[in-house]
C-alpha positions as CSV (number, residue, x, y, z in Angstrom):
1,K,0.0,0.0,0.0
2,S,2.8,2.4,0.8
3,G,4.4,1.6,-2.5
4,A,1.2,2.7,-4.2
5,A,1.3,5.9,-2.2
6,L,4.8,6.6,-3.4
7,A,3.7,5.8,-7.0
8,G,0.8,8.3,-6.6
9,F,3.2,11.0,-5.3
10,A,5.7,10.3,-8.2
11,A,2.9,10.4,-10.8
12,A,1.6,13.7,-9.5
13,A,5.1,15.1,-9.5
14,K,5.6,14.0,-13.2
15,S,2.2,15.5,-14.3
16,T,2.6,18.5,-16.6
17,N,-1.2,19.0,-17.2
18,G,-2.5,18.4,-13.7
19,R,-4.1,15.0,-14.6
20,V,-3.3,11.4,-13.7
21,L,-5.1,8.3,-14.8
22,L,-5.0,5.5,-12.4
23,V,-5.6,2.1,-14.1
24,I,-6.4,-0.9,-11.9
25,Q,-7.1,-4.3,-13.3
26,D,-10.3,-5.9,-12.1
27,G,-9.5,-8.4,-9.4
28,Y,-5.9,-7.1,-9.0
29,F,-4.5,-7.9,-5.6
30,N,-5.7,-5.4,-2.9
31,S,-7.1,-3.0,-5.5
32,S,-9.3,-0.9,-3.2
33,E,-6.3,-0.3,-0.9
34,L,-4.1,0.5,-3.9
35,N,-6.7,3.0,-5.1
36,K,-6.8,4.7,-1.7
37,S,-3.1,4.7,-1.2
38,F,-2.3,6.0,-4.7
39,R,-4.8,8.9,-4.1
40,L,-3.2,9.6,-0.8
41,G,0.2,10.0,-2.5
42,V,-1.3,12.4,-5.1
43,A,-2.9,14.4,-2.3
44,A,0.4,14.5,-0.4
45,F,2.1,15.9,-3.4
46,N,-0.7,18.4,-4.0
47,E,-0.2,19.7,-0.4
48,K,3.6,19.7,-0.6
49,A,3.7,21.5,-4.0
50,D,0.6,23.6,-3.4
51,T,-1.0,22.4,-6.7
52,Q,-4.1,20.4,-7.7
53,V,-3.3,17.3,-9.7
54,I,-6.6,15.4,-10.3
55,V,-6.8,11.6,-10.4
56,T,-9.3,9.7,-12.5
57,K,-9.7,5.9,-12.0
58,L,-10.2,3.4,-14.8
59,N,-11.0,-0.3,-14.1
60,V,-9.9,-2.7,-16.9
61,T,-10.4,-6.4,-17.5
62,E,-8.1,-6.9,-20.5
63,G,-5.2,-5.2,-22.3
64,A,-6.6,-4.8,-25.8
65,A,-9.6,-2.9,-24.4
66,L,-7.3,-0.7,-22.3
67,Q,-5.2,0.0,-25.4
68,Q,-8.3,1.2,-27.2
69,R,-9.3,3.4,-24.2
70,L,-5.9,4.9,-24.0
71,A,-6.0,5.9,-27.7
72,K,-8.7,8.4,-26.6
73,V,-6.8,9.8,-23.6
74,D,-4.5,12.8,-24.0
75,G,-1.0,11.4,-24.4
76,E,0.4,13.8,-21.8
77,V,-1.8,12.4,-19.0
78,V,0.4,10.5,-16.5
79,L,-0.6,6.8,-16.1
80,G,-0.4,4.8,-13.0
81,I,-1.1,1.1,-14.0
82,F,-1.6,-1.7,-11.5
83,A,-2.1,-4.8,-13.6
84,D,-0.6,-8.2,-14.3
85,A,1.3,-9.4,-17.3
86,S,-1.9,-10.2,-19.2
87,I,-2.7,-6.5,-19.4
88,W,0.9,-5.3,-20.0
89,K,1.5,-7.7,-22.9
90,K,-1.3,-6.0,-24.9
91,L,-0.1,-2.4,-24.4
92,D,2.0,-0.4,-26.8
93,L,2.9,2.8,-24.9
94,T,5.7,4.0,-27.2
95,N,3.7,7.0,-28.5
96,R,2.9,8.4,-25.1
97,T,4.5,11.6,-23.9
98,G,3.1,11.4,-20.4
99,A,5.0,9.4,-17.7
100,V,3.9,5.9,-16.9
101,I,4.3,4.4,-13.4
102,G,3.8,0.7,-13.3
103,S,3.7,-2.2,-10.8
104,D,5.5,-5.5,-10.6
105,L,7.2,-5.1,-13.9
106,Q,10.7,-6.1,-12.8
107,L,12.0,-3.5,-15.2
108,G,14.1,-5.0,-17.9
109,H,12.2,-8.2,-18.0
110,T,9.0,-7.1,-19.7
111,L,8.1,-6.1,-23.3
112,E,10.5,-3.6,-24.7
113,T,7.8,-1.1,-25.7
114,V,6.6,-1.1,-22.1
115,D,10.1,-0.7,-20.6
116,K,10.8,2.3,-22.7
117,A,7.5,4.1,-21.7
118,V,7.6,3.2,-17.9
119,L,9.6,5.6,-15.8
120,A,9.2,3.7,-12.5
121,S,7.6,0.6,-11.1
122,V,6.4,-0.4,-7.6
123,E,8.5,-3.5,-7.1
124,R,9.0,-6.3,-4.7
125,N,12.7,-6.3,-3.7
126,Y,13.4,-10.0,-3.9
127,N,17.0,-9.6,-2.7
128,S,15.8,-8.2,0.6
129,L,13.0,-10.8,0.8
130,V,15.4,-13.8,0.2
131,L,17.8,-12.5,2.8
132,K,15.0,-12.1,5.4
133,V,13.6,-15.6,4.7
134,A,17.1,-17.1,4.9
135,K,17.8,-15.3,8.2
136,D,14.4,-16.5,9.6
137,V,15.1,-20.1,8.6
138,L,18.5,-19.9,10.3
139,D,17.0,-18.3,13.4
140,K,14.1,-20.9,13.3
141,N,11.7,-18.0,13.2
142,F,8.9,-19.0,10.9
143,V,6.1,-16.6,10.3
144,L,2.9,-17.5,8.4
145,D,2.0,-13.9,7.5
146,P,3.0,-12.8,4.0
147,I,6.1,-10.6,4.3
148,L,4.9,-8.1,1.7
149,M,1.7,-7.4,3.7
150,D,3.9,-6.4,6.7
151,P,3.2,-2.7,7.5
152,K,6.9,-2.2,7.6
153,A,7.5,-3.6,4.1
154,L,8.5,-0.1,2.8
155,A,10.8,0.6,5.8
156,S,12.4,-2.8,5.5
157,G,13.0,-2.4,1.7
158,Y,10.7,-5.2,0.7
159,I,8.7,-2.9,-1.5
160,E,10.2,0.0,-3.4
161,L,9.5,2.5,-6.2
162,R,12.2,1.5,-8.7
163,P,12.9,4.1,-11.4
164,L,14.0,3.0,-14.8
165,D,17.2,4.9,-14.3
166,D,18.7,7.7,-12.1
167,A,17.6,10.5,-14.5
168,V,13.9,9.7,-14.3
169,F,13.3,12.1,-11.3
170,D,15.1,15.3,-11.0
171,G,16.9,16.2,-7.8
172,T,13.9,18.1,-6.4
173,T,11.5,15.3,-7.1
174,S,13.9,12.7,-5.7
175,A,14.3,14.7,-2.5
176,L,10.5,15.1,-2.2
177,L,10.0,11.3,-2.8
178,A,12.6,10.5,-0.1
179,E,10.9,12.9,2.3
180,Y,7.5,11.4,1.6
181,K,8.8,7.9,2.0
182,A,10.1,8.9,5.4
183,V,6.6,10.1,6.3
184,L,5.1,6.8,5.2
185,V,7.6,4.8,7.1
186,A,7.0,6.9,10.3
187,Q,3.2,6.3,10.1
188,K,3.6,2.5,10.3
């Protein structure tokens, strides 16, 4: 959830026309919480930057229909897309000028046209997860709760907003994101 809040903050920061389109696949894991958290991130940016970025939500069931809907959306609108591979595989985002923030893309391992359009993705940090699980096994500390649902997942580094490269966010935006991440971590 806090990853979605960071994504919302980043999307609002990248908006040049004051609009963000939040796309959530029907049945996507924890979608109502993602929607709330993403909007909280946008609201936090609006407060911090004294601006008014507006979020519109779109539910989708399949990628081809989303591609058709996006053809009617201003190319400058920032997209926040929370969907699985079945949606991403049907998208061609190469002609978009607005930023795209994704989820679970493991950047570099998806379709090339998606990788080039996506500026950042909310990701599971598997390196941290594997180290935690290995430590728990060695310590004989077995927990049945999913690690990624832990309220401290953002603080522990299990969830992160991973930019495509270091140039995606300028210094000011990077500093604002770090500040907002600290606020989210302190709330848990």
